[in-house]
N, C-alpha and C positions, 0 to 999 in steps of 0.2 A: 548568649551562653551566660550562665550564672552558677555560682556555688556559694554555700554558706558554711561558716565555721563557728563553733562555740569555743572560746578561749578561756581557760581557767585563769584565776588571778595570781598564778605562781610566777616566779621570776623568769621562767622560760617562755612565757606566752608571747612576748614581743618577737623573739626569734622565730617561734612557731608561726606567727602571723606573717612574717616576711617570707618564710619557707612556703606557706600555703599560697601566698600571692604569686610567687614565681612558678610554683607547680601549676597553678591555674592558668597562667599565661602560656606555659609550655603545653598544657592540654588544649588550649585554644588553637595553637599551631598544629598539634597532632590531629585534632578532630576536624578543624575547619580550614587549615592551611592559611590562617591569618597571621602574618608575621608582625610581631610587635617590635618596633624599633628599640635598640638598646637604651636610648635616652628615656623612653617611656617605661621600660622595665626598671631602670634605676630610680626614676621618679616615683613609680608605684611602690617600690620598697621603702623609699624615704617617707612617703605619705602614710603608708601603713604603719611604719615604725612610729612616727609622730602621733598619729591618732590613737593607736593602741597604747602607747606610753602614757598619753594624757588620761585615757580611760582607766588604765591600771593605777595611775597615781591618785586620781580624784574620786573614783567610784568603786565601792566594794562589790565583790562578787564577779559573776561571769561578764565577759565582753563578747558580744556577737559581731562577727564580721561577715559581710557579703561582698563578693566580687562579681561584677557584671562587665560585659564587653559588648560593644556594637561595632559597626564598621567605622565609627567616628571617635568613640571615647572608651576609656576604661573608667569604670565607676567603682569607688571603694566606699562601702557603707559600714560605719562602726556604730553600734548601739552600746550604751552603758547605762547604769542605774542611777547616775547622778542627775537630778533634775535641774541643776544650775546650768544656765545657758552659757556655753563657751563663747569667747570673743577674742579675736586677735588684738593684742595690745599695740599701741603706737610704737613705732620703731624707736629704740633707745639703745645705742651701741654700748652704753655704760652698764646696762642691766645684765646681770648674770642669770641665765636661764629664762624660762617662760617665753621662748621664741617659737615654740612648736606650731601654733596656729598661724603665726606670722609667716613662717616658712611654707606651710601648706597652702596658704592663700596666695603666696607669690608664685608657686609652681603649678597651680591647678587652673583649669579653665573656669571652674565654678566650685563654690563651696557653700553648702546649704546646711544649716543647723536647725533642727526641728525638735521642739519639746514633745515628748510622748507621755501617755498616761503614767508610765513609770520610766523615768530617765529621759534620755535624749538620743537622737539619731543624727549623725553627721555624715553627709554624702559629699565626697570629693570627686570631681571629674577631671581626668587628664586626657587631653586631645591626643589622638594617635598620629596626627600629622605633625610635621616639623614646623609648620607655619603657625604662629601664635594666633589665638582667636582674638576677636575684637575686645572681649572682656579682659583677657590676659594682657593685651597690649595697653589698655587703659590703666591697668595697675602698674 
């Protein structure tokens, strides 16, 4: 199952994105009886919030978000118009702010950042099971 959303660049788009993500997970249960654990629902909202916040902060214009789910993972895909490739910075407890990708990388099974002809696409995967994946355990 998948769904796509176009988010405006206004102040409410981050809250809208979180709302769309939870509505998507609710629809997954209603349509396919796939129960998404509370932990995954909370992590999905966190990842959506961090990725859309970054897109809103650094890229002008629309932000596109796609939600996908399989029996194994929830995928959150965010596209923005900024061609600069994002990267998680090294941990620095003294740094104020700019921890978003650091957080996303820590709570996801996989994080893929791809340059597009216009902008970039970031795909984050959150495992549906409570057991951490090998990749997450290595982090």
